[in-house]
DOFI-835799 format. One record per atom (N, C-alpha, C): residue in one letter; x, y, z. Coordinates in pm, whole numbers, padded with zeros to 5 digits, always signed. Example, Ala and Ser with C-alpha at 12.3 -4.5 7.8 and 13.67 -1.06 7.14 Angstrom:
BEGIN
a+01319-00569+00780/a+01230-00450+00780/a+01320-00330+00780/s+01285-00225+00708/s+01367-00106+00714/s+01290+00003+00787/
This chain:
BEGIN
m+04298+00662-04870/m+04233+00710-04986/m+04130+00582-05016/p+04000+00635-05030/p+03888+00536-05061/p+03906+00457-05207/t+03858+00347-05214/t+03852+00270-05336/t+03757+00324-05421/v+03752+00354-05550/v+03672+00375-05641/v+03675+00280-05768/s+03557+00270-05848/s+03567+00204-05960/s+03483+00287-06072/l+03550+00312-06178/l+03494+00377-06288/l+03482+00288-06405/s+03338+00264-06417/s+03297+00157-06531/s+03266+00227-06663/g+03260+00157-06765/g+03206+00191-06893/g+03254+00110-07007/n+03226+00143-07139/n+03290+00067-07240/n+03287-00072-07229/d+03174-00130-07191/d+03171-00271-07188/d+03162-00331-07328/t+03198-00455-07348/t+03189-00516-07486/t+03141-00643-07470/v+03046-00685-07575/v+02971-00803-07562/v+02998-00867-07706/v+03069-00982-07703/v+03096-01054-07829/v+03035-01184-07817/i+02967-01230-07922/i+02905-01361-07941/i+02937-01417-08082/k+02997-01530-08092/k+03047-01595-08215/k+03118-01485-08310/d+03210-01413-08244/d+03305-01316-08306/d+03251-01183-08340/r+03118-01160-08302/r+03068-01038-08349/r+03052-00959-08229/v+03093-00822-08242/v+03071-00715-08126/v+02939-00659-08135/f+02863-00666-08038/f+02727-00604-08044/f+02710-00465-08004/n+02658-00379-08112/n+02651-00232-08065/n+02516-00198-08066/n+02407-00264-08129/n+02292-00202-08130/n+02202-00246-08007/v+02254-00205-07881/v+02201-00243-07772/v+02096-00146-07728/a+02000-00200-07637/a+01897-00139-07596/a+01918-00066-07461/d+01823+00004-07400/d+01837+00063-07257/d+01862-00020-07141/g+01878+00037-07047/g+01893-00036-06924/g+01984-00144-06912/d+01971-00255-06839/d+02057-00368-06841/d+02054-00435-06964/y+02133-00398-07050/y+02127-00465-07199/y+02202-00593-07198/f+02282-00612-07111/f+02338-00749-07113/f+02355-00801-06963/t+02307-00914-06943/t+02329-00989-06805/t+02387-01125-06817/f+02472-01165-06733/f+02545-01281-06728/f+02551-01347-06588/t+02468-01456-06575/t+02463-01510-06437/t+02486-01666-06425/f+02512-01701-06303/f+02547-01846-06270/f+02431-01905-06195/p+02325-01969-06256/p+02214-02006-06159/p+02224-02128-06066/n+02344-02198-06078/n+02377-02321-06006/n+02485-02302-05898/e+02472-02356-05779/e+02584-02364-05683/e+02711-02441-05715/l+02817-02391-05695/l+02942-02451-05703/l+02983-02577-05635/a+02914-02580-05522/a+02924-02702-05447/a+02811-02723-05360/a+02802-02861-05308/a+02693-02892-05212/a+02754-02951-05077/v+02682-02919-04986/v+02725-02966-04859/v+02606-03032-04760/k+02634-03151-04719/k+02541-03215-04637/k+02602-03244-04497/t+02540-03202-04393/t+02570-03240-04258/t+02493-03330-04189/g+02557-03428-04136/g+02474-03550-04070/g+02501-03538-03915/k+02470-03657-03871/k+02489-03687-03725/k+02630-03666-03669/n+02629-03595-03556/n+02768-03562-03493/n+02832-03462-03564/g+02754-03393-03663/g+02832-03264-03738/g+02910-03323-03835/n+02913-03451-03888/n+02987-03497-03986/n+02921-03432-04110/s+03033-03381-04209/s+02985-03317-04336/s+03059-03393-04444/i+02955-03388-04550/i+03003-03419-04687/i+03000-03319-04778/f+03102-03283-04850/f+03116-03176-04961/f+03141-03232-05094/a+03052-03179-05195/a+03092-03224-05322/a+03083-03108-05427/l+03169-03117-05516/l+03163-03013-05630/l+03045-03042-05713/n+02977-02925-05753/n+02862-02934-05851/n+02913-02898-05973/a+02941-02987-06079/a+02993-02941-06208/a+02895-02857-06279/t+02758-02849-06248/t+02688-02761-06309/t+02682-02621-06268/g+02790-02601-06166/g+02814-02477-06123/g+02877-02389-06224/a+02921-02448-06327/a+02986-02361-06426/a+02893-02313-06543/q+02768-02374-06551/q+02670-02324-06649/q+02640-02192-06605/a+02616-02104-06728/a+02583-01965-06712/a+02460-01943-06806/e+02386-01823-06763/e+02274-01783-06847/e+02316-01634-06886/a+02273-01594-07001/a+02298-01466-07045/a+02180-01405-07117/t+02156-01277-07097/t+02049-01205-07163/t+02091-01091-07247/l+02061-01075-07357/l+02107-00964-07447/l+01988-00891-07508/r+01961-00756-07464/r+01859-00664-07500/r+01910-00576-07630/l+01846-00611-07744/l+01889-00535-07862/l+01785-00446-07922/i+01805-00354-07999/i+01714-00266-08068/i+01640-00349-08184/r+01517-00361-08162/r+01428-00454-08265/r+01464-00397-08392/g+01492-00495-08496/g+01502-00481-08625/g+01658-00411-08675/s+01736-00408-08571/s+01873-00355-08594/s+01956-00465-08668/s+02076-00439-08714/s+02153-00542-08787/s+02195-00652-08688/d+02215-00613-08544/d+02247-00717-08460/d+02120-00809-08435/d+02003-00738-08431/d+01895-00835-08404/d+01878-00930-08527/k+01906-00882-08644/k+01879-00974-08771/k+01982-01078-08762/y+02112-01035-08711/y+02209-01144-08712/y+02183-01265-08633/l+02130-01223-08514/l+02116-01317-08406/l+01969-01401-08446/g+01854-01321-08494/g+01763-01398-08543/g+01790-01510-08649/a+01889-01479-08740/a+01951-01586-08834/a+02002-01698-08759/l+02072-01691-08670/l+02149-01788-08581/l+02052-01867-08512/l+01940-01799-08471/l+01843-01879-08403/l+01766-01967-08477/q+01736-01912-08597/q+01672-02003-08714/q+01759-02112-08743/q+01901-02104-08757/q+01974-02212-08784/q+01978-02313-08674/q+01954-02277-08550/q+01945-02372-08427/q+01814-02444-08425/l+01705-02371-08455/l+01582-02446-08473/l+01554-02513-08591/n+01626-02489-08718/n+01624-02579-08828/n+01698-02678-08842/g+01807-02684-08758/g+01906-02792-08761/g+01975-02806-08630/f+01902-02837-08538/f+01952-02841-08386/f+02066-02938-08385/a+02086-03057-08432/a+02192-03150-08419/a+02304-03089-08501/s+02305-03019-08583/s+02413-02951-08678/s+02439-02819-08629/f+02382-02760-08523/f+02406-02622-08499/f+02536-02609-08425/v+02613-02514-08475/v+02735-02480-08407/v+02729-02398-08280/l+02769-02471-08159/l+02756-02390-08028/l+02815-02263-08045/l+02755-02172-07958/l+02802-02032-07947/l+02910-02016-07837/t+03008-01921-07866/t+03098-01883-07782/t+03112-01737-07760/g+03175-01668-07668/g+03181-01530-07654/g+03231-01483-07537/t+03242-01358-07522/t+03310-01278-07413/t+03228-01167-07380/f+03225-01124-07239/f+03173-00997-07197/f+03286-00938-07119/t+03326-00810-07155/t+03429-00756-07090/t+03395-00612-07032/k+03418-00599-06919/k+03400-00488-06835/k+03539-00412-06797/l+03554-00289-06839/l+03663-00217-06810/l+03649-00143-06677/a+03728-00142-06574/a+03696-00073-06447/a+03827+00027-06429/g+03806+00155-06403/g+03929+00228-06377/g+03932+00266-06230/d+04045+00302-06179/d+04082+00327-06047/d+04063+00461-06001/g+04058+00562-06113/g+04047+00700-06074/g+04189+00755-06077/q+04286+00672-06114/q+04435+00714-06113/q+04494+00676-06244/g+04409+00650-06345/g+04450+00598-06480/g+04478+00461-06508/n+04459+00371-06395/n+04468+00237-06424/n+04351+00157-06436/l+04366+00061-06548/l+04245-00007-06584/l+04264-00151-06545/t+04138-00214-06496/t+04122-00355-06484/t+04022-00411-06583/s+04058-00530-06627/s+03978-00587-06739/s+03900-00702-06670/d+03788-00700-06646/d+03685-00815-06589/d+03628-00884-06709/t+03675-00994-06749/t+03608-01065-06873/t+03540-01199-06816/y+03427-01217-06875/y+03371-01348-06864/y+03369-01428-06990/l+03425-01542-06985/l+03430-01632-07106/l+03314-01724-07109/m+03254-01734-07235/m+03115-01818-07259/m+03154-01924-07367/s+03100-02064-07331/s+03131-02158-07422/s+03014-02242-07413/g+03010-02329-07530/g+02893-02432-07534/g+02768-02368-07518/g+02752-02256-07595/g+02609-02193-07597/g+02509-02216-07699/m+02396-02191-07647/m+02277-02204-07750/m+02169-02111-07699/f+02067-02082-07785/f+01937-01996-07758/f+01872-02088-07672/s+01817-02026-07560/s+01735-02109-07452/s+01581-02066-07469/h+01545-01961-07525/h+01405-01916-07552/h+01382-01856-07694/q+01272-01835-07743/q+01234-01756-07854/q+01251-01616-07817/v+01239-01525-07919/v+01235-01384-07892/v+01096-01339-07869/d+01064-01285-07754/d+00910-01224-07730/d+00873-01112-07801/a+00752-01063-07816/a+00715-00963-07871/a+00600-00895-07801/k+00577-00763-07817/k+00464-00697-07749/k+00418-00564-07838/s+00305-00532-07818/s+00257-00393-07885/s+00193-00320-07761/n+00204-00190-07750/n+00152-00108-07659/n+00107+00022-07705/a-00019+00066-07685/a-00069+00193-07735/a-00021+00302-07654/e+00044+00287-07535/e+00074+00404-07442/e+00237+00431-07454/g+00285+00368-07555/g+00430+00423-07573/g+00533+00354-07505/d+00519+00225-07457/d+00604+00151-07379/d+00722+00127-07472/t+00847+00149-07435/t+00960+00155-07534/t+00999+00003-07553/d+00969-00087-07434/d+01008-00222-07471/d+00957-00310-07589/q+00843-00239-07653/q+00813-00303-07766/q+00903-00261-07891/s+01001-00195-07872/s+01111-00177-07970/s+01228-00254-07931/v+01232-00352-07843/v+01344-00431-07785/v+01337-00577-07820/s+01437-00648-07850/s+01445-00778-07881/s+01536-00848-07774/v+01457-00942-07690/v+01543-00984-07568/v+01593-01132-07624/y+01710-01155-07618/y+01765-01293-07664/y+01805-01362-07528/r+01780-01470-07506/r+01833-01542-07380/r+01894-01663-07427/f+02015-01695-07357/f+02114-01801-07387/f+02155-01902-07273/r+02176-01993-07291/r+02241-02103-07195/r+02370-02128-07237/f+02476-02134-07147/f+02629-02173-07201/f+02649-02293-07093/s+02714-02401-07137/s+02760-02494-07073/s+02869-02454-06962/n+02953-02369-07013/n+03067-02327-06924/n+03078-02164-06934/g+03090-02120-06823/g+03120-01991-06794/g+03228-01952-06705/e+03308-01868-06712/e+03422-01846-06614/e+03478-01689-06634/r+03529-01644-06516/r+03569-01514-06495/r+03724-01505-06494/a+03776-01408-06571/a+03912-01389-06558/a+03929-01232-06538/i+03988-01194-06418/i+04005-01054-06391/i+04140-01000-06373/l+04195-00924-06452/l+04319-00883-06474/l+04337-00742-06464/
Protein backbone atom coordinates (compact mmCIF):
# COMPACT_ATOMS: atom_id res chain seq x y z
CA UNK A 1 0.00 0.00 0.00
CA UNK A 2 1.42 3.45 -0.86
CA UNK A 3 2.22 6.00 1.83
CA UNK A 4 -0.04 9.04 1.91
CA UNK A 5 -0.10 12.26 3.91
CA UNK A 6 -3.25 14.27 4.50
CA UNK A 7 -2.37 17.69 5.89
CA UNK A 8 -4.34 20.63 7.15
CA UNK A 9 -5.41 22.32 10.35
CA UNK A 10 -1.97 23.89 10.87
CA UNK A 11 -1.59 26.03 13.98
CA UNK A 12 0.76 28.99 14.46
CA UNK A 13 1.25 30.22 18.03
CA UNK A 14 3.55 33.11 18.97
CA UNK A 15 3.67 34.44 22.52
CA UNK A 16 0.65 32.29 23.49
CA UNK A 17 -1.55 33.75 20.73
CA UNK A 18 -3.07 31.49 18.07
CA UNK A 19 -3.05 33.30 14.71
CA UNK A 20 -6.23 33.00 12.65
CA UNK A 21 -6.21 36.09 10.40
CA UNK A 22 -3.79 34.50 7.94
CA UNK A 23 -3.39 35.58 4.33
CA UNK A 24 -3.27 33.49 1.17
CA UNK A 25 -0.61 31.13 -0.12
CA UNK A 26 2.33 30.28 2.10
CA UNK A 27 1.08 32.22 5.10
CA UNK A 28 3.74 30.76 7.41
CA UNK A 29 7.24 29.49 6.71
CA UNK A 30 9.86 28.28 9.17
CA UNK A 31 13.39 27.71 7.91
CA UNK A 32 16.86 26.95 9.24
CA UNK A 33 19.33 29.15 7.30
CA UNK A 34 22.57 27.78 8.80
CA UNK A 35 24.27 24.40 8.51
CA UNK A 36 24.25 22.03 11.49
CA UNK A 37 27.84 20.99 11.01
CA UNK A 38 30.98 21.91 9.11
CA UNK A 39 33.61 19.66 7.59
CA UNK A 40 37.07 20.41 6.19
CA UNK A 41 39.11 17.85 4.34
CA UNK A 42 42.84 18.27 4.05
CA UNK A 43 45.91 16.38 2.90
CA UNK A 44 45.68 12.59 2.67
CA UNK A 45 41.89 12.81 3.09
CA UNK A 46 42.12 13.78 6.74
CA UNK A 47 38.87 15.44 7.78
CA UNK A 48 37.82 17.66 10.65
CA UNK A 49 34.17 17.92 11.68
CA UNK A 50 32.67 20.60 13.92
CA UNK A 51 29.22 21.22 15.26
CA UNK A 52 27.86 24.59 14.13
CA UNK A 53 25.81 25.97 17.04
CA UNK A 54 24.17 28.54 14.75
CA UNK A 55 22.48 25.62 12.97
CA UNK A 56 19.74 25.88 15.61
CA UNK A 57 18.82 29.43 14.55
CA UNK A 58 15.56 29.69 12.65
CA UNK A 59 13.77 32.25 10.54
CA UNK A 60 10.00 32.57 10.31
CA UNK A 61 7.68 34.55 8.07
CA UNK A 62 4.02 35.12 8.90
CA UNK A 63 1.61 36.67 6.36
CA UNK A 64 -1.48 38.25 7.94
CA UNK A 65 -4.47 40.14 6.64
CA UNK A 66 -3.55 43.83 6.92
CA UNK A 67 -5.52 45.63 9.64
CA UNK A 68 -6.76 42.43 11.29
CA UNK A 69 -6.66 41.91 15.05
CA UNK A 70 -3.61 39.64 14.61
CA UNK A 71 -1.85 42.35 12.57
CA UNK A 72 -2.59 44.94 15.28
CA UNK A 73 -1.33 42.56 17.98
CA UNK A 74 2.00 41.92 16.25
CA UNK A 75 2.32 45.58 15.29
CA UNK A 76 2.08 46.52 18.98
CA UNK A 77 4.72 43.91 19.89
CA UNK A 78 7.01 45.22 17.16
CA UNK A 79 6.67 48.74 18.60
CA UNK A 80 7.58 47.38 22.04
CA UNK A 81 10.78 45.92 20.58
CA UNK A 82 11.63 49.18 18.79
CA UNK A 83 10.84 51.42 21.77
CA UNK A 84 12.65 49.37 24.42
CA UNK A 85 15.01 46.89 22.79
CA UNK A 86 16.93 45.98 25.96
CA UNK A 87 13.72 45.35 27.92
CA UNK A 88 11.87 43.49 25.15
CA UNK A 89 10.62 40.05 26.21
CA UNK A 90 11.84 37.56 23.59
CA UNK A 91 9.24 35.66 21.60
CA UNK A 92 8.44 31.97 21.89
CA UNK A 93 6.05 29.89 19.86
CA UNK A 94 5.07 26.71 18.08
CA UNK A 95 4.06 25.72 14.58
CA UNK A 96 2.12 22.46 14.43
CA UNK A 97 1.19 20.58 11.29
CA UNK A 98 -1.09 17.57 11.58
CA UNK A 99 -0.60 14.81 9.02
CA UNK A 100 -3.06 11.97 8.53
CA UNK A 101 -2.21 8.61 6.99
CA UNK A 102 -5.60 8.02 5.35
CA UNK A 103 -6.38 5.33 7.92
CA UNK A 104 -7.50 7.70 10.70
CA UNK A 105 -4.09 8.03 12.36
CA UNK A 106 -2.55 11.45 12.99
CA UNK A 107 1.06 12.56 13.30
CA UNK A 108 1.83 15.85 15.02
CA UNK A 109 4.80 17.62 13.41
CA UNK A 110 5.68 20.52 15.73
CA UNK A 111 8.38 23.15 15.46
CA UNK A 112 9.36 24.86 18.72
CA UNK A 113 10.59 28.45 18.58
CA UNK A 114 12.43 30.33 21.34
CA UNK A 115 14.58 33.44 21.75
CA UNK A 116 12.75 35.30 19.00
CA UNK A 117 12.49 38.86 17.83
CA UNK A 118 11.29 40.80 14.82
CA UNK A 119 14.03 40.93 12.18
CA UNK A 120 12.43 43.44 9.76
CA UNK A 121 9.85 46.19 9.62
CA UNK A 122 6.49 45.47 7.95
CA UNK A 123 6.61 46.43 4.27
CA UNK A 124 3.74 48.19 2.48
CA UNK A 125 2.65 48.66 -1.11
CA UNK A 126 -0.12 50.21 -3.15
CA UNK A 127 -1.22 48.90 -6.54
CA UNK A 128 -3.78 50.29 -9.00
CA UNK A 129 -4.24 46.93 -10.76
CA UNK A 130 -5.73 44.99 -7.85
CA UNK A 131 -2.64 43.21 -6.52
CA UNK A 132 -3.91 41.44 -3.38
CA UNK A 133 -0.51 41.62 -1.65
CA UNK A 134 -1.30 45.25 -0.79
CA UNK A 135 -3.75 43.82 1.79
CA UNK A 136 -1.14 41.60 3.45
CA UNK A 137 1.22 42.41 6.33
CA UNK A 138 4.37 40.30 6.30
CA UNK A 139 6.16 39.77 9.64
CA UNK A 140 9.68 38.32 9.66
CA UNK A 141 11.28 36.87 12.77
CA UNK A 142 14.63 35.41 13.83
CA UNK A 143 14.72 32.80 16.61
CA UNK A 144 17.90 31.81 18.42
CA UNK A 145 16.64 28.24 18.76
CA UNK A 146 14.31 26.14 16.68
CA UNK A 147 13.72 22.43 16.91
CA UNK A 148 11.40 19.83 15.46
CA UNK A 149 9.39 17.25 17.35
CA UNK A 150 7.44 14.69 15.31
CA UNK A 151 5.15 12.30 17.18
